[in-house]
Every structure is written in C-alpha cells, then in structure tokens.
C-alpha positions in Angstrom: 1.0 -42.4 45.4 2.3 -39.2 43.9 4.2 -39.5 40.6 8.0 -39.5 40.8 9.9 -36.3 40.4 10.6 -35.5 36.8 14.3 -35.3 36.0 14.1 -35.0 32.2 13.6 -31.5 31.0 13.1 -30.1 27.5 16.5 -31.4 26.4 17.6 -34.3 28.6 18.7 -34.0 32.2 20.3 -30.7 33.2 21.3 -28.7 36.3 24.1 -27.6 38.5 26.9 -30.3 38.4 27.2 -32.3 41.6 23.7 -31.1 42.8 20.7 -33.4 42.2 19.8 -34.6 39.6 23.2 -34.0 38.1 25.2 -36.1 40.6 27.4 -39.1 40.3 24.8 -41.1 42.3 21.9 -40.3 40.0 24.1 -40.6 36.9 24.9 -44.2 38.0 21.2 -44.9 38.4 20.4 -43.3 35.1 23.1 -45.5 33.5 21.5 -48.6 35.0 18.0 -47.6 34.0 18.9 -46.6 30.5 20.9 -49.7 29.9 18.0 -51.9 31.0 15.5 -50.0 28.8 17.7 -50.0 25.7 18.6 -53.7 26.2 15.0 -54.6 26.2 13.9 -52.4 23.3 15.7 -54.8 21.0 16.6 -58.2 22.5 19.3 -58.6 19.8 22.0 -56.0 19.8 22.7 -54.1 16.5 26.3 -55.3 16.4 27.9 -58.5 17.5 27.9 -59.6 21.2 26.5 -57.4 24.0 24.4 -54.3 23.5 26.5 -51.1 23.3 26.0 -47.5 24.4 28.2 -44.7 23.1 29.3 -42.0 25.6 30.5 -38.6 24.4 30.9 -35.3 26.3 31.8 -31.7 25.9 34.7 -30.0 27.7 33.3 -29.4 31.2 35.3 -30.3 34.3 32.4 -32.3 35.7 32.2 -34.4 32.6 34.9 -36.7 34.0 32.8 -37.4 37.1 29.5 -38.0 35.2 31.2 -40.1 32.5 32.6 -42.5 35.0 29.4 -42.7 37.1 27.0 -43.3 34.2 29.3 -45.8 32.5 29.6 -47.8 35.7 25.8 -48.0 35.8 25.6 -49.2 32.2 28.4 -51.8 32.6 26.7 -53.1 35.8 23.7 -54.1 33.6 25.7 -56.1 31.2 25.9 -53.5 28.4 29.2 -52.4 26.8 30.3 -48.8 26.7 32.1 -47.1 23.9 33.9 -43.9 25.1 34.5 -41.4 22.3 35.7 -38.4 24.4 34.9 -34.7 23.7 32.8 -34.4 20.5 30.0 -32.2 19.4 26.5 -33.4 20.2 25.7 -34.1 16.5 29.0 -36.1 16.4 27.8 -38.3 19.2 24.5 -38.9 17.4 26.4 -39.7 14.1 28.9 -42.0 15.9 26.0 -43.9 17.6 24.7 -44.7 14.1 28.1 -45.3 12.5 29.2 -47.8 15.2 25.8 -49.5 15.1 25.4 -49.0 18.8 22.1 -49.5 20.5 22.0 -46.0 22.0 24.2 -43.0 22.6 24.4 -40.3 25.2 26.3 -37.0 25.5 27.3 -35.3 28.8 26.7 -31.6 28.2 24.9 -28.6 29.4 25.0 -27.0 25.9 25.2 -23.2 26.2 25.1 -23.1 30.0 28.1 -22.1 32.1 30.7 -24.7 33.1 29.1 -25.1 36.6 26.2 -26.8 35.0 26.1 -30.2 33.2 23.5 -32.6 31.8 22.9 -35.8 29.9 21.2 -36.2 26.6 20.2 -39.6 25.2 20.0 -40.8 21.6 18.2 -43.8 20.1 20.1 -46.2 17.9 19.1 -44.2 14.8 20.6 -41.0 16.3 17.4 -39.2 17.1 16.6 -38.0 20.6 14.4 -40.1 22.9 10.6 -39.7 22.8 8.7 -39.0 26.0 7.7 -42.6 26.5 11.2 -44.0 26.7 12.3 -41.1 28.9 9.4 -41.9 31.2 10.4 -45.6 31.4 14.0 -44.6 32.4 12.7 -42.1 35.0 10.4 -44.7 36.4 13.2 -47.2 36.9 15.4 -44.5 38.5 12.8 -43.7 41.2 11.2 -47.0 41.8 14.3 -49.2 42.1 12.6 -51.9 40.1 15.9 -53.1 38.7 17.9 -53.3 42.0 17.9 -57.1 41.8 19.0 -57.2 38.2 22.7 -57.9 38.7 24.7 -59.6 35.9 27.8 -61.3 37.2 31.1 -62.8 35.9 31.3 -62.6 32.2 27.9 -61.0 31.8 29.1 -57.7 33.1 29.8 -55.1 30.3 33.2 -53.8 29.3 34.3 -50.4 28.2 36.5 -49.5 25.2 37.8 -46.2 23.9 37.1 -45.5 20.2 40.1 -43.6 18.9 38.7 -42.7 15.5 35.4 -41.1 16.5 36.7 -37.5 15.8 37.9 -38.6 12.4 34.6 -40.3 11.6 32.7 -37.1 12.5 35.1 -34.9 10.5 34.5 -37.0 7.3 30.7 -37.0 7.9 30.6 -33.2 8.2 32.7 -32.8 5.1 30.4 -35.1 3.2 27.6 -32.5 3.7 29.5 -30.1 1.4 29.3 -30.7 -2.3 32.1 -32.7 -3.9 34.1 -30.6 -6.3 33.4 -27.4 -4.4 36.0 -26.0 -2.1 36.4 -23.1 0.4 39.6 -21.8 -1.2 39.7 -18.0 -1.1 37.3 -17.8 1.9 38.6 -16.3 5.1 36.7 -17.5 8.2 36.9 -16.3 11.8 35.9 -19.3 14.0 34.9 -19.0 17.7 34.8 -22.5 19.3 33.5 -21.3 22.6 36.2 -23.5 24.3 33.7 -26.3 23.7 33.4 -29.6 22.0 34.1 -28.3 18.5 37.6 -27.1 19.3 39.2 -29.8 17.1 36.5 -30.8 14.6 35.3 -27.4 13.2 38.8 -25.9 12.5 39.9 -29.2 10.9 36.8 -29.5 8.6 37.0 -25.9 7.4 40.8 -26.1 6.7 40.5 -29.5 4.9 37.9 -27.9 2.6 40.4 -25.2 1.7 39.4 -22.2 3.9 41.8 -19.8 5.6 40.7 -20.2 9.3 41.4 -17.8 12.2 40.5 -19.8 15.2 40.1 -18.5 18.8 38.6 -19.8 22.0 39.8 -23.3 21.2 41.8 -24.0 24.4 39.3 -25.6 26.8 40.5 -26.0 30.4 37.2 -27.4 31.9 36.1 -24.1 33.2 36.1 -21.6 30.3 33.4 -23.3 28.2 30.9 -20.6 27.0 32.7 -18.0 29.2 32.2 -14.7 27.4 32.7 -16.5 24.1 30.9 -18.7 21.5 27.4 -18.3 20.2 26.2 -16.9 23.6 28.6 -14.0 23.3 29.2 -13.4 19.6 30.4 -9.8 19.9 34.1 -10.9 19.9 33.5 -12.9 16.7 31.9 -9.9 15.0 34.8 -7.7 16.0 37.4 -10.1 14.8 35.7 -10.5 11.4 36.1 -6.8 10.8 39.7 -6.8 12.2 40.9 -9.6 10.0 38.8 -8.7 6.9 37.2 -12.1 6.9 34.3 -13.1 4.7 32.3 -14.8 7.5 32.4 -15.5 11.2 31.2 -18.7 12.8 30.4 -19.2 16.6 29.4 -22.4 18.3 28.0 -23.1 21.7 29.5 -25.6 24.1 28.3 -28.7 22.4 28.3 -27.2 18.9 24.7 -28.2 18.1 24.0 -24.6 17.3 25.7 -21.8 15.4 25.5 -18.1 14.9 27.3 -16.3 12.0 28.6 -12.9 11.2 28.8 -11.3 7.8 31.8 -9.4 6.4 30.6 -6.1 7.8 30.5 -7.4 11.4 26.7 -7.8 11.5 25.4 -10.8 13.4 23.5 -13.5 11.4 21.2 -15.4 13.7 19.1 -18.6 13.2 16.3 -16.8 11.5 18.7 -15.3 9.0 20.2 -18.7 8.4 16.8 -20.4 7.9 15.7 -17.7 5.5 18.9 -18.0 3.3 18.9 -21.8 3.3 15.1 -22.4 3.0 14.7 -19.9 0.1 17.7 -21.4 -1.7 16.1 -24.9 -1.1 12.7 -23.7 -2.5 14.5 -22.4 -5.6 16.4 -25.6 -6.0 13.3 -27.7 -5.3 15.0 -29.5 -2.4 12.8 -28.3 0.5 10.5 -31.1 1.3 6.8 -30.1 0.8 8.1 -26.5 0.5 7.9 -26.4 4.3 10.2 -24.9 6.9 9.7 -26.0 10.5 10.5 -23.4 13.2 9.3 -22.4 16.6 7.1 -19.7 18.1 10.2 -17.7 18.7 11.0 -17.1 15.0 10.4 -13.7 13.6 7.1 -13.2 11.6 9.1 -11.7 8.8 10.7 -15.1 8.2 7.3 -16.7 7.7 6.3 -13.9 5.3 9.4 -14.4 3.2 8.8 -18.2 3.0 5.1 -17.6 2.0 6.1 -15.1 -0.7 8.5 -17.7 -2.2 5.6 -20.2 -2.5 6.4 -22.2 0.7 5.0 -22.4 4.2 6.4 -22.3 7.7 5.1 -24.5 10.5 5.7 -23.4 14.1 6.3 -25.6 17.1 6.9 -25.1 20.8 10.4 -24.0 21.7 13.1 -26.7 21.7 14.9 -28.4 18.8 13.4 -31.7 20.0 9.9 -30.3 19.1 11.2 -29.1 15.7 12.7 -32.6 15.0 9.5 -34.3 16.1 7.4 -32.3 13.7 9.9 -32.9 10.9 9.8 -36.7 11.5 6.1 -36.8 11.7 5.5 -35.2 8.3 8.7 -36.0 6.4 10.1 -32.4 6.4 13.9 -32.0 5.8 14.8 -28.6 7.2 13.9 -26.8 10.4 15.5 -24.8 13.2 15.4 -22.2 15.9 16.3 -18.5 16.1 18.9 -19.4 18.7 20.9 -21.3 16.0 19.8 -24.9 16.2 19.5 -25.9 12.5 18.5 -29.4 11.5 19.2 -30.5 7.9 17.7 -34.0 7.9 19.3 -34.8 4.6 22.6 -34.9 6.5 21.9 -35.6 10.1 19.4 -36.4 12.9 20.0 -33.4 15.2 21.0 -29.8 15.3 24.6 -29.4 13.9 26.3 -26.0 14.0 29.1 -27.1 11.6 26.9 -28.6 9.0 24.6 -25.6 9.1 27.6 -23.3 8.6 28.7 -25.4 5.7 25.3 -25.0 4.0 25.6 -21.3 4.2 29.1 -21.4 2.9 27.9 -23.6 0.0 25.4 -20.9 -1.0 28.0 -18.1 -0.5 30.4 -19.9 -2.8 27.9 -21.0 -5.5 26.2 -17.6 -5.7 29.5 -15.8 -5.3 27.8 -13.2 -3.2 28.8 -11.8 0.2 26.9 -12.9 3.3 25.5 -9.4 3.9 23.8 -9.6 0.5 22.5 -13.1 1.0 20.9 -12.0 4.3 18.9 -9.3 2.6 16.5 -12.0 1.2 14.0 -11.2 3.9 12.8 -8.4 6.1 12.8 -8.7 9.9 9.8 -7.4 11.8 10.6 -5.4 15.0 11.0 -7.9 17.9 12.0 -7.6 21.5 13.0 -10.6 23.7 13.5 -10.0 27.4 14.7 -12.5 30.0 13.9 -12.2 33.7 15.8 -14.3 36.3 13.3 -15.8 38.8 13.6 -17.6 42.1 10.6 -19.9 41.4 8.4 -20.8 38.4 4.9 -19.9 39.7 2.0 -20.3 37.2 1.4 -16.9 35.6 -2.2 -16.8 36.7 -0.9 -16.8 40.3 1.0 -13.6 39.7 -1.0 -10.5 40.4 -2.0 -8.6 37.3 0.4 -10.4 34.9 -2.3 -12.2 32.9 -4.3 -9.0 32.5 -1.2 -7.1 31.3 -0.6 -9.9 28.8 -4.2 -9.7 27.5 -4.1 -6.0 27.1 -0.7 -6.2 25.3 -2.0 -8.9 22.9 -5.0 -6.8 22.0 -2.8 -3.8 21.0 -0.1 -5.9 19.3 -2.6 -8.0 17.3 -4.1 -4.8 15.8 -0.7 -4.1 14.2 -0.1 -7.7 13.1 2.1 -8.5 16.1 2.1 -11.1 18.8 3.3 -11.9 22.3 4.8 -15.0 23.8 5.4 -15.4 27.6 7.0 -18.6 28.9 9.4 -20.1 31.5 12.7 -21.4 30.1 12.9 -25.2 30.1 16.7 -25.1 31.0 17.2 -22.1 33.2 15.5 -20.2 36.1 14.2 -17.5 33.7 11.0 -16.1 32.3 11.3 -15.2 28.6 9.0 -12.6 27.0 8.8 -12.1 23.3 6.9 -9.2 21.8 6.7 -8.5 18.1 5.0 -5.8 16.1 5.4 -2.8 13.8 6.1 -0.2 16.5 9.2 -0.7 18.7 7.9 1.9 21.2 4.8 -0.2 21.8 7.0 -3.3 22.3 9.2 -1.6 24.8 6.2 -0.3 26.7 4.6 -3.7 27.2 7.9 -5.5 27.8 8.7 -3.0 30.6 5.3 -3.4 32.2 5.0 -7.2 32.0 8.6 -7.9 33.0 8.4 -5.3 35.8 5.4 -7.0 37.3 7.1 -10.4 37.2 10.4 -9.1 38.6 8.6 -7.4 41.5 6.9 -10.7 42.5 9.3 -13.5 41.8 12.5 -11.9 40.4 15.9 -12.6 41.8 
C-alpha cells in the first residue's frame, strides 16, 4: 500500500479555501481525527468534565465555513469546543493554556491572500504539534479507522463561546512589557493588515500610553493582507514619515509576525529585530546560553554581530516551527526568522508580532534612543532573495543545468564568504533563491541565471 497523501505542510494544513484539503468535508474529518487523538493523549481532561478544544480564527470569509465544519467533527467525538472568534495565532495558543483546554486550533492562512485558508493545531501547553501527532491525525483522516466511534446522547460534545478571550490576550500581551514603564510620548503607526490583530494591538498599545495611528483595521473577509500589513509594508513606512511617528508596526493576517519601520521611514525586518533584542539580552545577561536561534535565511551579518558580542547563532531550516523545536530541545529563550516571526519564550510559546514589537519598544524607551540608531548595532551583508512562481515542484536534479549552476555559484560565493540557498516554499507554489556575498553584482548575476533556468522549465 502506498502511504496516504500528506495534508500537513510546514505550518499546519493550508491551501485554497474550498479546494482539497481545505474543504468543509476534510475539516470535519480533521476535527474528528484531532479530537480522537487529543482525547487519547490524556485520558483525563485538563479541566472538569469532557475534553475541550479551543477554536480561533483570523478574519477570512472562509473561516466561518471551516469553523463550523471542524467543530462539528470535534463535537461528534464527544469533545467540547470553545469558540473564541477572531484572535491572533499567539492569542489562540495563550488562550488554550489559560482555559486549561486539551488542545487548540486556529483557522488561518497567515500572510496568504484571503482566497487561501488553513488550520494550525496547538498542544495543551500552547506549542505546535510534533510530526508524530500530526502523522496520527493524518492517518485517521485517510484510513477511516474511527468511522465506528460515534458517541451518542449525552456523550456528544457541546460548544460554548468564550466572550473574554480577547481581554485575556490583551492582558497577557501587556504583561510582557515592564511594570512601571509606559509608552507615553511615543507616536506609533500601526498597520493591522485587516487581520486578526485589528482589535488587540491598538488596544494594548493605547492602554500602555502610546499615541496610535491605526489603519487597515476594518476587515471585511476579503481584504486581509491585500496590499497591506507586513507583506506590503510600504504604506506603513510612508505614513510614519507623514505623521512624524517614532515607529511603525505592521502585522500579517494572523499577527504571529511583525515588521517595523524607524522614524526615517526605513524598514526594520526580522533580522534587525533579532539583532537589537539579542544584543540587548546578551548585555542584560538574559539570553539563555548566549544563543540566538534563527534560520538559514537570516543574514550572515547578524551571526557576525552576535559572535562579536560573545554569543552564538544557531541556524535551522526555514519555518518558525523548526526554530521553536530547536529552542525547546536546548532550553533557548529567543529565536526567529527574517520574515518577522519572533519567539520570546519567556513570554509565549509561538511567534507573536505584538509581543515582539513591545520588546523593541521597551528597548527604545529604556535607552531613550530612536529606532534608526538602535538598528545600527549590526551591519548587513549584501543579500538577494528572489521568488519564482512554479506550476510544479520538480526535484532540482531533474531540472536541466540547475544543479550545475548552483555548484558554480556556490564556488564563487564561498570564496567571498558568501552562501546560496535554493528551496521550494512550504506554503506557496514558489521557488525561493537566496544568494549572499560581498559583491552585489555577483549576486545579481547568479540569481538571474539560476532563476532564469528554473523559470524556463517550470515557471508559470
């Protein structure tokens, strides 16, 4: 027998909404399978009565369809559902822990357009599922082993809406900012990306005393990530200059990532944020093992800055799940991605765009320095990242001449202390090429040649 089709990607289940595997039918099966797995992980529920699963979502139109379908599957297995409505992904993880639920899930496609959607699961402790549990859920979806498990009468689960989930998350996020310190006198431009943070982030920043200019905070189900948020930070940068703000903050659709902008309108990405925060933590002796965890996408200049300060940087494969796994395995407390996923384990279990922004605001306030000056704590090596849309994900060795071009490029780049990374995206039909080195013209040459060869053979 061939193994069942894999539906879990690098970050849960994701795809076009109402097209397999992101359909109501598969969501119902996922709900049944997940409920069965979580119910049997711990025979005794964490709270009183039946086992409970938290369901949150972002602001996509298709969230209603998937929410109802997956909850029906969960309820049919005798597990209760706690609806918490639109809330950032880190808010769902926190609420899962706060309500002592047995698991949590969030219906989101993160930074993707509204036509996509997906499902991410959390364990009872708020961390993402490991591959073993995902495999068990997948197996049950495809084998139908639980078709005859049908609780009846009073054994069927019930669903309740938790009205204070937003308030719980707001208080949690505020608790990551030092008591006695306020944001009074700080003017912030905030781009919510018409996503899940449209209520929480403005509220937290204002309650801490900041003057907040909010935009893209009116979701209609279709405008999430549309020319806004962390995927399109240009508008944020422009507004920072227009309003004379001290900082700009931009979230993606589920607000588990953040990009910033300094007072001059210059973009501050995840590498900048990691440099500022990690170097501050090394100085304050709060960075566990003096180690920052990042991915292969992070700039080599970041690693050089951490080493110069007496620390080290460990690299993982792309994906915040890989970063978190490395942090958990060795007890590290800070890591992230260039894309803006930042995990401060002293405060949470997953990437949290709001908490990350608050950590930079804390440094900005305590040092009384503009963000542009804080960002000069490291020097970025020239880096070029190119994406190519593809119609299929053929192994690179099956593409004529691509591996040879990569080998030639790596030879030239390594001579100047550079590197190359070629991979398929785990969430989109794209090839991503990263080239890094001291000479931008060399980077452009190899990017053009390698991407051109890929585009010619499997490009859209």
